[in-house]
N, C-alpha and C positions, 0 to 999 in steps of 0.2 A: 485651361490655356493662361498664360501670365501676361495680362494686358497692362500696358504701361501707357500714362497719358502724358500729353504735351500740352501744357497751358501756359498761355503769354499774357500777362495781365498789365494793361496799359492805365485804364479807369473804370468807373462803373457805367451800367447804364446801357439801354438800347439794345439789350440781348436779342428780342426777337428779329430786330432789323440785320443783325448781324448773322445769327444762324441762317436767314434767309440767303445772305448775299453771298456767305463764305463758304457753306456746306456744300460743295459741287463736287465735280468727280474726280479733281485731282490731276495729276501729272502721269502722263502714259510715257512709259520707256519700255520700247519692244524687247524682249527676251530677259527683263530684268526684276526679280521679285520686288514686292513693294510692302512697306508698313505705312501706317498714317502718322501724321504729326497733328496735335492739337495745338491752338495758340488761343491765349485768352489775357486778358488786360484787367488790371485793378490799378487802386491808386490809394497812396498813404496820405491822410487827410490834409487839405488845405486849411488854413483859419481865416483868410480874407478876402476870398473870393466866392460869388454866387455861381458862376458859370465857367469852366475851363474846357473850352472846346478843341479838341485835335482831331485834325482830318487825315487819316491813314490812306496811303495811295498803293502800297504794296508791301510785302515780307520777302525776305531775301535769306537763303540759306545756303551754307557753303559746305560742299562736300569735299573731305579729304583726297587731294590730288585731281581735283574737278573743278569746273568753273561753278560760280555761284548759280543758282536756282532763282530765279526772281517769280513770285507769285503775285499777279495784279490784284489787287481788290476792285471788283468792278459792280457796281459804282464804286468811287471812294466811300469809306466808313469814317462818319464824323462822330466821336464819342466825346460824352459830357464828363470828363474825369473825377468831377466833384460827384457823382453820383455812385462812382465805383470806389467804396470804402466799407468798412465792417465786413470785410471777406465775400464782397459781392465782387462777381467778376464779368467781363464780356468777351466774347470768341472773335478773334480776328481769324483764324482759320479753325474748323471744328472737321475733324477726320480728314487731313488732307492726304492724298497718297503719295508718298515719296519712295525713291528708290531705296533698297536697302544699304545699309553700308554707314561708316562713321562720318559724323558732321564736325567742322570747328567752330561755325558760331552761326549767330541769327541777326538779322538785321531789320529794322524798322525803317519805310520809308514814308514820311510825312510831308505834308503841304504848310509849310510856315513860311509865309514871306511879308515882309511889313508892308508892301504897297496894296497887299490883298487881305482884305477886311474879312471877308465871307468865308475864309478857307478855316485857320485855327486862330482864336481870339479868348480873351478875358473878359469877363462882365463884372460889375460891382452894383452894390445895392444903390449907389447915386446914380444909376443909369449908364453910366460910362461905359464904354466898350473900347479895348484895347487890341489891335492884332498882336499874334504871336511871332516872333523873328527869329530864325535859328542861323546861326552863322555856319560858313563851311567847316570852320574848325571844330563846333560844338555837335555837328552832325556825326564826328566821330563816336560820341557817347552813344548814339542809336545801334551801334554794333554791339553783340552781347557774346564776347569770346567764353564759351564752354563747350568742350567736347560731349559728343552724344553719339548714340547709336539708333539707328532705324533696323529694325529686325522684321523678318517674314511675319506678316499677319500679326503684327504687335503695334499697339498704340504708344505714342511718348506724348507726353502731358509736362508742358513748362507754365510757370507763372510769370509774367514781366510786371513787375510792380514800380510805377511812375510814383517817385516822392516828390509833390508839388512844390512842397515847402522850400525845397532846395532847387527846384527847376525854375522857376519863375524870378527873375532880376526884374525890379521895378524900374521903370523908364527915371532918366535921368536928364537935367539940362532940358532941352527942345525935343527930346525924342517923345514921339507919340506911338511908340510899340512896347511891349515887353520883351526882354530879352529870353528866349526858351532855352535854357541849357539843361538838357535832360539828366535826371539822376534816376537812374534805373537799376533793379535787381533783378536777376534771372533765378529762378526758386524751381526746383524739382518737386513737383505736386506728390510724389510716393514719399518724398523724404520729410515734408512739413508738417509742423505743429501749430499752435498757437499759444497766448498768451492772453488771460482775462484776470482783471483784478478791481480793487477799491481802492481809495485814496480818503483817509481822514480829514474830514473838512478843517479840523484845526491847525492842519499843516499847510493850508492853501488859504490865509486869511489875508485881507487888506484888499481894497477897492482895484488896485490895478494889477493884481495877481493874475496871470494866465497860467494856469496849470498844465504842463505837458511832462509826458514820459519819454524819456530819450533811451533809444537801445543801443547797445555797443557788442560787438563780437567779443567772447571771452570773458571769464569771470574775474570779479575784482578789479574792473577798468576803473580808473579816475577819469571820471567824465569830463568832457568839453563840448564848446557850442561846435555847430556846423560851420565850415569856412571852405570855399572853393580854392582858397590860397595856401592851404593846408600844405606841408612837405610831405612826401611819402615817409612813413614811419608815425606820422602824427597821430593820436586819437581823433577819431570823426564818428559820429554817430552812423549807425546802420540807417535807423530810420527815427521818425519821431512821432507820437500820436497824442490828441488832448484827452485830459480827463475832464468828463462832463458831468455837470450837476444832475442830479436825481430830485432834487427838491431842497428847501432848506433845512439845515442841521442833518440832512442825510449823506453818505457817504459818496464821493465821486465816484464814476467809474470809467474804466477804459478795456480797450482791447488792441491785440498786435495779433496780425495775420500774417501766415507764410512764412513762418521761420525754420530755417532747415534745422537738423539734428544738432546739438551742440550746446556750448555754454555761452551765455549771454550776461551781461550787466544790464540792470534797468535802473536810472536814475530821474528823479522827480525834482521839477523846476518849477518856479512860478514866474520865470522871467522868458517865458517861451515866445510871446508877441514881441519880445526885444531882440530876437534873435534873426540876422539877414545873413543870408549865405553868402554875399559878396563882401563880408568883412569880418574881421576878428571881434568877437563880442565876449566880455565877461559875464558869464551866467551864474547865479547861485542856485546850486543844489542842494536841495534839503536832506533826501535822503537816497540810499542806494541799495539793490539787492541783486543778488545773482541767483541763476535759475538755469536749469538744463532743460532743453527741449529734446522731446522724444516724437518721431515719426506718427502723425495721427491722433497724438493727445493732446488735451488742453492743460496748461500749468497754471496756476492759481497765485499770483504774487500781489500781496497787500501792503499798501503802505499806511 
């Protein structure tokens, strides 16, 4: 039997709690055959926070030519996204039964209001805690438009990847909350591979160097910064990950998880810490590499 899985990645951590709360019987629709949906969460690394906790209230899926199906999470599921890096995932839905047929989108429902500190929030090493606030306009980004099919006795698995570096906008003026502007990717787990690699320490010298690897769709792309104000057609990174030290004089290491089959460009910069998602920054990229990803495979790209 050909089983497919649906994993939706948002952040990392709290796996046992999610399995316990979400692996229930599913939705019963008389007279309709059912398949199962598996939804997990993961996170592209953030570089400035200790904890980023997001509280999930429900998941909605939209069948073609029918009303959305809402799956309430009881109780609400609070995930620390900082813990969901390096390929770690957490399930929001584990083998949830759904009517077979075609579906148009998946939507996450989260609790993030500025006046409610205990729902979704950001912690810093200074001890400060800020609530996360999402506007009605930015809530549209929680809907992931992608056609998929649930078949009888099959499992579909997608991964929802939260890019926290682009999702969090620092407070300005008198604001006491972080703006949460979700930057998400929906990845088919069956089509995904990953990249690992090293960086020559001679390329990332200087006290102020903050080495990051930026990933762009397509081969031989001229890299650019992340910028929410970018126009359609402008070059934007798919995600970015830090290159981490393994000891003085040793190569730095990095990894990029959950990339679907295809061609990509990787670019190394020392200016990662300077890149703010709500403005246009000029970054210096030291090296670029092109790579092809195959499902289930690990590609090695060294700088």
